[in-house]
C-alpha positions in Angstrom: 0.0 0.0 0.0 1.0 3.6 -0.5 -0.1 7.1 0.5 -1.1 9.3 -2.4 -1.5 13.0 -2.1 -3.5 15.2 -4.4 -3.4 18.8 -5.5 -6.4 19.6 -3.4 -4.6 18.7 -0.2 -6.3 15.4 0.3 -4.5 12.1 0.8 -5.6 8.5 0.5 -4.2 5.2 1.6 -4.2 3.1 -1.6 -3.7 -0.6 -2.5 -4.1 -2.1 -6.0 -7.0 -4.6 -6.0 -4.8 -7.3 -7.5 -2.6 -7.1 -4.4 -5.6 -7.5 -2.0 -5.7 -10.1 0.7 -7.9 -10.2 3.8 -4.8 -9.7 6.0 -3.7 -6.6 3.9 -7.3 -5.2 4.0 -7.3 -5.5 7.8 -3.9 -3.9 8.1 -4.9 -1.1 5.8 -7.9 -0.3 7.9 -5.9 -0.4 11.1 -3.3 2.0 9.8 -6.0 4.3 8.5 -7.6 4.5 11.9 -4.4 5.8 13.4 -4.4 8.6 10.8 -8.1 9.4 11.3 -8.1 9.2 15.1 -10.2 12.1 16.5 -8.3 14.5 18.7 -8.6 13.7 22.4 -10.2 10.3 21.6 -8.7 7.0 22.8 -10.1 4.8 20.1 -9.5 4.9 16.4 -11.6 7.1 14.1 -14.2 5.9 11.7 -12.9 4.9 8.2 -14.6 4.5 4.9 -13.2 1.8 2.6 -13.9 2.6 -1.1 -13.2 1.1 -4.4 -11.8 3.4 -7.1 -12.5 2.2 -10.6 -12.6 3.8 -14.1 -15.8 5.2 -15.3 -15.7 2.7 -18.2 -15.6 -0.2 -15.7 -18.5 1.3 -13.8 -20.6 1.6 -16.9 -19.9 -2.1 -17.6 -21.1 -2.9 -14.1 -24.1 -0.7 -14.4 -23.0 1.4 -11.4 -23.5 5.1 -12.1 -21.0 5.4 -14.8 -23.5 6.6 -17.4 -24.5 9.6 -15.3 -21.3 10.5 -13.4 -18.0 12.0 -14.6 -16.6 11.9 -18.1 -14.9 9.3 -20.3 -11.5 9.8 -18.5 -12.8 10.1 -14.9 -12.7 7.8 -12.0 -15.5 6.8 -9.7 -15.2 5.9 -6.0 -17.7 3.3 -4.8 -18.7 3.1 -1.2 -20.7 0.3 0.4 -23.6 -0.1 2.9 -21.4 -2.3 5.1 -17.7 -3.1 5.3 -16.9 -4.8 1.9 -14.9 -8.0 2.0 -12.0 -8.7 -0.3 -13.7 -11.1 -2.6 -16.5 -8.7 -3.4 -14.0 -5.9 -4.2 -12.0 -8.3 -6.4 -15.1 -9.4 -8.3 -16.1 -5.8 -9.0 -12.7 -5.0 -10.4 -12.2 -8.2 -12.5 -14.7 -9.2 -15.1 -13.3 -12.7 -15.4 -15.0 -13.7 -12.2 -18.4 -15.3 -12.6 -20.7 -12.4 -13.4 -23.8 -13.9 -11.8 -22.0 -13.8 -8.4 -21.2 -10.1 -8.7 -23.1 -8.1 -6.1 -23.8 -4.5 -7.2 -26.5 -3.8 -4.6 -26.1 -1.1 -1.9 -23.3 0.6 -3.6 -23.0 4.4 -3.7 -20.8 5.9 -6.5 -19.3 9.3 -6.6 -17.4 11.1 -9.3 -13.8 11.4 -8.1 -12.7 13.5 -11.1 -9.7 13.1 -13.4 -6.8 14.4 -11.3 -7.7 13.6 -7.7 -6.0 11.1 -5.4 -8.5 8.4 -6.4 -7.6 8.8 -10.1 -3.9 8.8 -9.2 -4.3 5.4 -7.4 -6.0 3.9 -10.5 -3.3 5.4 -12.8 -0.6 3.9 -10.6 -2.2 0.5 -11.0 -2.1 1.0 -14.8 1.5 1.9 -14.7 2.2 -1.4 -12.8 0.2 -3.2 -15.6 -2.4 -4.3 -13.0 -6.2 -4.0 -13.3 -7.1 -0.3 -13.1 -8.8 -0.5 -9.7 -7.6 0.4 -6.2 -8.8 0.1 -2.6 -8.7 3.6 -1.1 -9.2 5.1 2.4 -9.1 8.8 2.8 -6.8 9.8 5.7 -6.0 12.9 7.6 -9.0 14.9 6.8 -8.5 17.3 9.7 -6.8 20.6 8.8 -3.1 20.6 9.6 -2.7 16.8 9.4 1.0 16.0 8.7 0.6 13.5 5.9 4.3 13.1 5.2 5.1 12.7 8.9 2.4 10.1 9.4 3.5 8.1 6.3 7.1 8.1 7.6 6.0 6.9 11.0 3.8 4.2 9.5 6.6 3.1 7.1 4.5 3.6 4.0 5.7 5.1 0.8 4.4 8.6 0.0 3.7 9.3 -3.7 2.7 12.7 -5.2 -0.4 12.4 -7.4 1.1 14.9 -9.9 4.2 12.7 -10.4 1.9 9.8 -11.2 0.0 11.7 -13.8 3.2 13.0 -15.3 4.9 9.6 -15.3 4.3 8.8 -19.0 5.6 12.1 -20.2 8.6 12.1 -17.8 9.8 8.7 -18.9 9.3 9.6 -22.5 11.2 12.9 -22.3 14.1 11.3 -20.4 14.7 8.5 -22.8 18.4 8.0 -23.5 20.2 5.8 -25.9 22.1 3.3 -23.7 23.4 0.6 -26.1 23.4 -0.6 -29.7 24.7 -3.4 -31.8 24.7 -4.7 -35.4 22.0 -7.4 -35.7 21.7 -8.7 -39.3 18.0 -9.6 -40.0 16.3 -11.7 -42.5 15.4 -9.2 -45.3 17.7 -6.5 -43.8 21.2 -7.6 -43.1 22.4 -4.0 -42.6 20.4 -3.6 -39.4 21.3 -2.2 -36.0 19.3 -2.4 -32.8 19.4 0.6 -30.5 18.1 0.5 -26.9 16.5 3.5 -25.2 15.9 3.6 -21.4 14.2 6.3 -19.3 16.0 8.0 -16.4 14.1 6.0 -13.8 15.5 2.8 -15.2 12.1 1.6 -16.4 11.0 -0.3 -19.5 13.3 0.0 -22.6 12.1 0.8 -26.1 14.1 -0.3 -29.2 14.9 1.2 -32.5 15.7 -1.2 -35.4 17.7 1.0 -37.8 18.2 -0.3 -41.3 20.8 1.3 -43.5 21.5 5.0 -43.0 18.0 6.7 -43.0 19.3 10.1 -41.8 21.3 10.6 -45.0 18.7 9.6 -47.6 17.5 11.9 -50.3 13.8 11.2 -49.4 12.1 11.1 -45.9 12.9 7.7 -44.3 10.3 5.0 -44.1 9.3 4.4 -40.5 7.2 1.8 -38.7 5.9 2.2 -35.1 5.4 -1.3 -33.8 3.9 -2.1 -30.4 5.4 -5.2 -28.9 3.2 -8.3 -29.2 4.6 -11.4 -27.5 1.9 -13.7 -28.9 2.0 -12.4 -32.4 5.7 -11.4 -32.9 7.3 -14.4 -31.1 4.7 -17.2 -31.1 3.2 -16.5 -34.5 -0.4 -16.1 -33.1 -3.1 -16.1 -35.6 -5.4 -14.0 -33.4 -3.8 -10.7 -34.7 -1.7 -9.5 -37.6 1.2 -8.3 -35.5 3.7 -10.9 -36.6 2.9 -10.3 -40.3 3.3 -6.5 -39.7 6.6 -6.8 -37.9 8.3 -9.0 -40.4 6.6 -7.3 -43.3 7.8 -3.9 -42.2 11.4 -5.1 -41.8 11.3 -6.5 -45.3 9.6 -3.3 -46.7 12.1 -1.0 -45.1 15.0 -3.2 -46.3 13.6 -3.1 -49.8 13.3 0.7 -49.6 17.0 0.9 -48.7 16.9 2.6 -45.3 14.5 3.3 -42.4 13.6 2.5 -38.8 11.2 0.2 -37.0 10.5 1.5 -33.5 9.7 -1.5 -31.3 7.7 0.1 -28.5 7.1 -1.6 -25.1 3.3 -1.2 -25.3 2.0 -4.7 -25.2 -1.8 -5.1 -25.7 -2.3 -1.5 -26.8 -0.5 -0.5 -23.6 -2.3 -2.7 -21.0 0.4 -5.3 -20.7 0.7 -9.0 -21.5 -1.2 -10.3 -18.5 -4.2 -8.0 -19.2 -4.0 -8.8 -22.9 -4.5 -12.5 -22.1 -7.5 -11.5 -19.9 -8.8 -9.5 -22.9 -8.4 -12.6 -25.1 -10.6 -14.6 -22.7 -13.3 -11.9 -22.8 -13.1 -12.0 -26.7 -13.7 -15.7 -26.6 -16.9 -14.8 -24.7 -18.0 -12.6 -27.6 -16.4 -9.1 -27.1 -14.3 -7.5 -29.7 -10.7 -6.4 -29.1 -11.6 -2.8 -28.1 -14.6 -3.7 -26.0 -12.6 -6.3 -24.1 -10.1 -3.6 -23.0 -12.9 -1.4 -21.8 -14.6 -4.3 -20.0 -11.3 -4.6 -18.0 -11.6 -0.9 -17.1 -8.9 0.4 -19.6 -9.3 2.8 -22.5 -9.8 0.9 -25.8 -6.2 2.0 -26.6 -3.8 3.1 -23.8 -0.8 3.7 -26.0 1.2 6.9 -26.1 3.5 8.0 -29.0 5.7 10.6 -27.3 8.4 7.9 -26.8 8.4 7.3 -30.5 8.7 11.0 -31.3 11.6 11.4 -28.9 13.5 8.4 -30.4 12.9 9.8 -34.0 14.3 13.2 -32.9 17.3 11.5 -31.4 17.9 9.8 -34.7 17.6 13.1 -36.6 14.4 12.0 -38.3 11.9 14.9 -38.1 10.3 14.3 -41.5 9.2 10.8 -42.3 7.0 8.5 -44.3 5.0 6.3 -41.9 4.2 2.7 -42.6 0.8 2.3 -40.9 -3.0 1.8 -41.4 -3.7 3.8 -38.2 -4.4 7.6 -38.8 -4.1 8.1 -35.0 -0.3 7.5 -35.3 0.0 10.1 -37.9 -1.9 12.7 -35.8 0.0 11.8 -32.6 3.4 12.1 -34.2 2.4 15.4 -35.7 1.4 16.7 -32.3 4.9 15.9 -31.0 6.7 17.7 -33.8 7.3 14.9 -36.3 6.3 15.8 -39.9 4.6 12.8 -41.5 4.8 13.6 -45.2 3.2 10.3 -46.4 1.2 7.5 -44.9 2.2 4.2 -46.5 -0.4 1.4 -46.3 0.7 -1.8 -44.4 -2.1 -4.4 -44.6 -1.9 -8.2 -44.8 -4.5 -10.9 -45.7 -6.9 -11.9 -42.9 -7.3 -15.5 -41.6 -10.2 -17.2 -40.0 -8.9 -16.4 -36.5 -8.3 -12.6 -36.9 -11.1 -11.5 -39.3 -13.2 -10.1 -36.4 -10.2 -8.5 -34.8 -9.3 -6.7 -38.1 -12.9 -5.6 -38.6 -13.0 -4.1 -35.1 -9.8 -2.1 -35.9 -11.4 -0.8 -39.0 -14.9 -0.1 -37.7 -14.1 1.2 -34.3 -10.4 2.1 -34.4 -10.5 4.0 -37.7 -7.8 1.8 -39.3 -7.6 2.1 -43.1 -7.4 -1.2 -45.0 
């Protein structure tokens, strides 16, 4: 568990739902009582255990999401009695049996987009966990020393603003840390460059073919989000493996260019959650709806890391190998001039036809 502070002066004790155990929930409540203890009282103060979830997850549960907040907001759910861990876990995870989910006697409130509750949910996302957190507001009295209490309780204190800035901070601090020649099938003159953020977090890779910075025409570039199942295992559920190998071959044929291999598995939700999304797809949801059922946005990817890497490589004007207009728009917003979109489509198979149709109909991909 951690203590998260918000810009409005509030603080919450927060724990990702995926980390929840009965023992931890009891410990969390006990610690919160020491923070909320009324002045002059001998016993602990009253506490309110809430569940912070995304509005998208609340809509799927039918709990106030359609009337509270906006698309990017978080809701805090309070309960008529003290909620047990299993109930909290069921509300956060759609893979539990739905008929056993109890949505009665729940009071939702809009927690906004940048409060401590939203920061707790965002922190769970950063950790590639389900976007849901147990929260208990602490130190509501004026003058409460949040930092001092957290230190005495031996709990990490995290600033909500730092959480919300994490993606931009890691992207803007990317630094080239290593590179090596790696001859590839279809592009023997390839080098792999590794980029790491200042906090030592997840690395992104640039596969540089030839000398794109010295070409007479803008270099051919592919932004490829990592896909363990498609890229490595050859999964037929998606077209990622075809796109990866096809892009390397196309860039090699063009003479020079770059494939940026971005650490954004499952449209940014991580491999574990992508496998959960696959299970939901087997039950009838499409690839975008499955992400939202889990509480994520349909697409959680950000393209600032890609823009930073291209600038480091001296490539500010490019041709982009993609079917996704959103990538063109995003790179443009970050100062990369996309002079041409080059189509990059492959034949469907019986396992990915529905996946490709959802990308076209809902994701705006151009095939």
